[in-house]
C-alpha positions in Angstrom: -38.9 67.8 -7.9 -41.4 65.5 -6.4 -42.0 63.7 -9.9 -38.2 63.2 -10.2 -37.9 61.7 -6.9 -40.6 59.5 -6.7 -39.4 57.8 -10.6 -36.0 57.5 -9.1 -37.2 56.0 -5.9 -39.5 53.5 -7.7 -36.3 52.5 -9.6 -34.4 52.2 -6.6 -36.5 50.2 -4.2 -37.3 46.2 -5.0 -40.4 44.3 -4.3 -38.5 41.2 -3.3 -36.6 43.1 -0.5 -37.0 42.9 3.0 -39.2 45.7 4.2 -36.1 46.9 6.4 -34.0 46.7 3.6 -36.7 48.8 1.3 -37.0 51.3 4.3 -33.3 51.8 4.7 -32.9 52.4 1.2 -35.7 54.8 1.0 -34.5 56.7 4.1 -31.0 57.3 2.8 -32.1 58.3 -0.8 -34.8 60.8 0.6 -32.5 62.1 3.3 -29.9 62.9 0.5 -32.4 64.6 -2.0 -35.0 66.4 0.1 -33.3 69.7 1.0 -33.3 71.7 3.8 -34.2 68.5 6.4 -32.2 67.4 9.4 -33.9 64.0 10.0 -35.6 61.2 8.3 -36.8 58.3 9.2 -39.6 55.5 9.7 -41.2 54.7 12.9 -43.2 51.3 12.7 -45.9 50.1 14.2 -46.1 46.7 16.8 -49.6 46.9 17.4 -49.1 48.8 20.7 -46.7 51.7 19.9 -44.1 53.2 17.2 -40.6 52.0 17.6 -37.9 53.5 15.8 -36.9 52.0 12.2 -34.6 53.0 9.6 -33.5 56.7 9.3 -31.2 59.5 8.5 -29.8 62.0 10.9 -29.1 62.3 14.4 -30.0 59.5 16.9 -33.8 59.6 17.8 -36.5 58.4 20.3 -36.9 54.7 20.3 -40.7 54.6 21.4 -43.7 56.6 21.0 -46.9 55.8 22.3 -50.2 56.1 20.0 -51.4 59.6 20.1 -48.4 61.2 21.6 -46.5 63.8 19.7 -46.6 64.5 15.9 -45.9 60.9 15.0 -48.1 59.3 17.7 -50.9 61.3 16.6 -50.5 61.1 12.8 -50.7 57.3 13.4 -53.4 57.2 15.6 -55.7 59.4 13.4 -54.0 58.2 10.6 -53.7 61.6 8.7 -50.9 63.6 7.5 -50.0 66.0 10.0 -47.7 69.2 9.2 -46.4 70.8 12.6 -45.0 74.3 11.1 -43.4 75.2 14.6 -43.2 72.2 16.7 -42.7 74.2 19.7 -46.4 75.5 19.4 -47.4 71.6 18.8 -49.4 70.5 22.0 -47.3 67.2 23.4 -44.4 67.6 20.8 -41.7 64.9 21.5 -38.2 66.6 21.4 -35.7 64.4 20.0 -33.5 67.1 18.5 -33.6 70.4 19.6 -32.7 71.6 16.2 -35.8 70.6 14.7 -38.1 73.7 14.3 -41.0 72.0 11.8 -42.0 68.6 11.0 -44.3 66.3 8.8 -45.6 62.9 9.5 -47.0 60.6 7.1 -49.0 57.2 7.9 -48.1 54.1 6.1 -51.4 52.2 5.7 -50.8 48.8 4.0 -53.6 48.1 1.4 -55.5 45.5 3.8 -55.7 48.8 5.8 -53.5 48.0 8.7 -50.8 50.8 9.9 -47.5 49.6 9.1 -45.8 52.9 10.7 -45.2 56.4 9.8 -42.6 58.5 7.6 -41.4 61.0 9.8 -39.4 64.0 8.5 -37.7 67.2 10.5 -36.4 70.6 9.5 -34.3 73.1 11.4 -36.5 75.6 9.5 -40.0 77.0 10.8 -42.8 76.1 8.6 -40.4 74.2 5.9 -43.3 72.2 5.0 -46.5 72.9 3.0 -49.1 71.5 0.6 -46.4 70.7 -2.1 -44.4 68.7 0.1 -47.5 67.0 1.5 -48.5 66.3 -2.1 -45.2 65.3 -3.0 -44.3 62.7 -0.3 -47.9 61.0 -0.4 -46.6 59.8 -3.7 -43.6 58.9 -2.1 -45.4 57.0 0.3 -47.7 55.2 -2.2 -44.4 53.9 -3.5 -42.9 52.9 -0.5 -46.3 51.1 0.3 -46.3 49.3 -2.9 -42.7 48.2 -2.3 -43.8 46.7 0.9 -46.3 44.6 -0.3 -45.3 43.1 -3.6 -47.6 40.6 -5.6 -48.2 37.2 -4.5 -46.0 37.7 -1.1 -46.7 38.1 2.5 -45.2 41.1 4.4 -42.1 39.9 6.1 -41.6 42.2 9.3 
């Protein structure tokens, strides 16, 4: 499944599109094609905090401080975080009470700068594991490649 999603996403996204367009299409495509999730979106880093970017699902929190919640911690540590039970995750930020588990992947540009995070929620406990982590890492690599086209400055 993940190889197919990666290939299709790579074909869908254009290197010449504005980053918001890239993220909007990625969010819509992934939300439609990843089973058993109830929210998927991007939080973008502005140099101080994360702010809500393109997403699919219910309305969400608009700003997240670095180090706060699953997203803020993943961004601060620049590590993938899987919360198998969000109610047991210290400092979890509740945007949708239906969400029971979450995976957050940092998006790091080739120059080492933090661009933001990909956040995915599920109404199932322990929805995300090693298979999803590996598959979504490949997805984030495709998105990062499309955000940083050759011979072009990132346009935010």
